[in-house]
Structure formats: C-alpha cells, structure tokens
C-alpha positions as CSV (number, residue, x, y, z in Angstrom):
1,M,24.8,-158.0,-66.0
2,E,23.1,-159.7,-68.7
3,E,19.9,-158.4,-67.5
4,K,21.1,-154.6,-67.4
5,N,22.2,-155.3,-71.0
6,E,18.8,-156.9,-72.1
7,A,17.0,-154.1,-70.3
8,R,19.4,-151.5,-72.4
9,V,18.6,-153.1,-75.4
10,T,14.7,-153.0,-74.9
11,A,15.3,-149.0,-74.0
12,E,17.0,-148.7,-77.5
13,E,14.5,-150.7,-79.3
14,A,11.5,-148.5,-77.9
15,Q,13.5,-145.6,-78.7
16,E,13.6,-146.3,-82.5
17,E,9.4,-146.3,-81.9
18,M,9.2,-143.3,-79.8
19,S,8.1,-140.0,-81.3
20,V,10.1,-136.7,-80.8
21,E,7.1,-135.7,-78.6
22,E,7.6,-138.8,-76.2
23,A,11.5,-138.5,-76.6
24,F,11.1,-134.6,-75.3
25,A,8.9,-135.7,-72.3
26,E,11.3,-138.6,-71.4
27,L,14.1,-135.8,-71.6
28,E,11.9,-133.6,-69.1
29,K,11.9,-136.2,-66.8
30,I,15.6,-137.2,-66.6
31,L,16.1,-133.4,-65.9
32,A,13.9,-133.5,-63.1
33,E,15.3,-136.5,-61.4
34,M,18.8,-135.0,-62.0
35,E,17.8,-131.9,-60.3
36,K,16.7,-134.1,-56.8
37,E,19.1,-133.3,-54.0
38,D,19.1,-136.9,-53.5
39,A,20.5,-138.1,-56.8
40,T,23.3,-140.5,-56.8
41,L,26.4,-140.1,-59.0
42,E,25.6,-143.2,-60.8
43,G,21.8,-142.4,-61.5
44,S,22.8,-139.1,-62.7
45,F,25.4,-140.5,-65.1
46,A,22.8,-143.3,-66.2
47,N,20.3,-140.4,-66.6
48,Y,23.2,-138.1,-68.6
49,E,23.7,-141.2,-71.0
50,R,20.0,-141.8,-71.7
51,G,19.6,-137.9,-72.2
52,M,22.1,-137.5,-74.9
53,K,21.0,-140.6,-76.7
54,L,17.4,-139.4,-76.4
55,I,19.0,-136.1,-77.8
56,R,20.7,-137.9,-80.8
57,F,17.5,-139.4,-81.3
58,C,15.7,-136.4,-81.5
59,N,18.1,-134.6,-83.6
60,E,18.0,-137.3,-86.1
61,K,14.1,-137.3,-86.6
62,I,14.3,-133.5,-86.7
63,D,17.2,-133.9,-89.4
64,L,14.7,-136.7,-91.3
65,V,11.9,-134.2,-91.3
66,E,13.9,-131.2,-92.9
67,K,15.1,-133.3,-95.6
68,K,11.6,-134.7,-96.4
69,V,10.2,-131.0,-96.2
70,Q,12.7,-130.0,-99.0
71,M,11.6,-132.6,-101.0
72,M,8.2,-131.2,-101.4
73,N,8.3,-128.1,-103.0
74,A,5.1,-127.8,-105.3
75,D,7.3,-127.1,-108.4
76,G,10.3,-129.9,-107.7
77,S,13.0,-127.8,-106.3
78,L,14.9,-128.0,-103.2
79,S,15.3,-125.1,-100.7
80,D,16.6,-124.8,-97.2
81,F,14.3,-125.8,-94.3
82,E,13.7,-122.6,-92.2
C-alpha cells in the first residue's frame, strides 16, 4: 500500500507544477479511458477521483488569473473579469 501512497503524492506534486492546458489534456485522456467498454469499476473510480482533483486544480488556477487581471487595470481600479 505504501507504494500507491507514494505514487499518489508524486502525482499531486506534479499537479502543482502542471499548466492548465496540461491538466485539460489529462482530463481528455481520463474521459477517453472512462468511455472504453472494458473499463473496470476500480479504474473508473480512480479516474473519477483524479479528474475531480484536476478540475479543482483548474478552477483554482483560473480564479488566480481572474484576480490578477482585476489588479492590472491601468488606472488602479478593480473591475470584474468578464
């Protein structure tokens, strides 16, 4: 079991260094795996968990970008990102 935990930590650490584009590409791979007819329940569940982590990661990154864009107005004012 320890090997799986180490692998999971490594995957989470790698996620921190991943770009949003890379995360979306990984999500596409996960979806393709889950759509296969021979996908196992265990594999699908693991893919689902990984996919949810990637979605949260993407949401956090996008939120950070939105906040940075708000701070970059030329006149110093803040406005909503649209």
